[in-house]
N, C-alpha and C positions, 0 to 999 in steps of 0.2 A: 162673199164676205171679203172685205178689204183687208189689206195688210195691217192697217192701223187699228183694227178693232180688237186686237188681242189685249188681254189684261197686262198691266205693267208687271215686269218681272218674269214673264213667261218666255221661254225660248222660242225662236222661230220654228214654224211647223216643218221647215225643210231640214232642220238639224238632224243628222243621222245619230242613231244610238238611243239609249234609254233617256227618258225624260224625268226630271225630278218631280216628286209627288208634292202637290201644293199643301201648305199648312193653313188652317183656318186663320183668318185675319192677315196672313203674310203672303199668301200665294206662293210663288217660287222666288221671292226676293231673298229668302234665307240662303240661297246658293252662293250668291256673290255679295250679300249684304248691301244691296243697292235698292233703289226705288223707295227710299224713306224707311228702310228697315229699322234704324234706331228709333225713329219717331213712333213707328208702329209698336215696337217692343215697349216703349215707355207708355204708350196709350193702352196697350193690353194690360200692363202692370197696374196702372192707375184704375182702369176700368174694372178689372177683376177684384181689386181691393175695395173699390167703391161698391160693387155689387155685393161683396161679402159683408161689408158694414151695413148696407141697406137690408140684407137678409137677416142679419142679427137683430136689427131694430124691428123687423117684421115678426120675428120669433118672440121678441120681448113683448110686443103688443099682444100676440097670441097667448103668451103666458099670463099677462095681466088679465086677459079675458077669462082665463081659467080661474084666476083668483077672484074676479068679480062674480063668477058663477058659483063660487064656493064649492068646488068639486072635491076639495080635500088635498092635503099635502102629499098623499101617496100618489095621486094622479100627476101632480106637478113634478114630483121626483121621477116618475116613469117617463114623462115627456122630456125632461131635461136629459135623463140617461139615454133615451132613445136617440135624440138628436146628437148627443155627444158621441155615442158609439158609432152611429151611422156616419157622422162627419169624419171620424177617425178612419173608418174603413174606406170611405170614399176618397179621402186624402191619399191613403196608401195605394189604393188601386189606381187612382189617377196618376200618381207619381210613378208607379211601376209601368203604366202605359206609355210614359214618355221615354222609357229606357228600352223596352222590348215589346214586341207584338204579343198579344195574349196567346198562350198555348192552347187554351180550350175556349173557343168563342161561345160555345153554348153556356159555359159557366159565367162568362162575362154578361151574357144576355140575362141570365137568372139574377145577377147582382144589379141589374139596371134600376129596379125599384128601390133597393137599398141605397144606391148611389144618388138617386133623385131625392130621397129623404135627407141624406147627408150632403146636399149640394154645397153647403158652406165649405166643407172640407175640399171638394173639387175646386171651388173658386180660389181657396187659399193655396192649393197645390199649383194652380195655374199662375197665381201671382208670384209665388216663390220661384218657380221655374223661369218665368219671364224676366226676372232680374238678371239672369245669366245668359239666357238664350231664348229663342223662340221655342215654346213648348213643343217637344217632339223633334226638334232640329237635329240633335245628335244622332238619334235613331235613323232618321231619314237621310242624313248626310252619309252615315255608314253604309246604308243600303244603296244609296245612289252611287257612291264611290266604288263599291263592290261591283255593281252592275256596269259602271263605266269601264272598270278594269277588265271584266270579262268580255265586254264588247270590244275593247281595244285589242285584247289578246286574240279573240276570234278573227277580228278584222286583219290583224297583222299576219296571221298564219295563212290567210287567203290571198295575200297580195301576189302579184305576178302571174305568169302563165304556168299552170301546173304541168302542161305537156312539155314545156321547155326544160323543166327540171329533170325529166326522165332521160334526156338525150346526153347525159354526161358520160358517154363512153360505152354504155351498155346498149346493145341493140335489141329491139323487140323481135321475137320470132314472127315470121310471116304466117298468116293464116291462109290456108289454101283450100 
């Protein structure tokens, strides 16, 4: 593989230490805000808002289909309530996912269906977060800086010849 085949914004493979975790649509451009980071953020904001608006139109057409089928007002209220509640839960869970890793991955897997029903809430959370930063950037930046700090600390304690430090006036006993 050639050196130029790496995606833009990815650090060179020879760089020592921890590597930043890529973010969807951003790669690792969030580290230095390079490689069209601002344009990507604007594109993600516009795209997620457009997808949310299109999804709302799609749900409106589905609701009109229920009205045409004359299923009754109770079913219409249930559908509206279900999508509203699921969207609110999906928004909250998506928003929390930008700030911290899930404590219980099994619970997150069990909520996957609910979040897919409330996909409009997830899209809106993605839109709102992308107005200030790449979604998940703050969490990944904190983790990356912590890992870099640990790496630098480990690396700085290992510099030099450890055998040379022991010869500071104290002699080792001979083994015989």
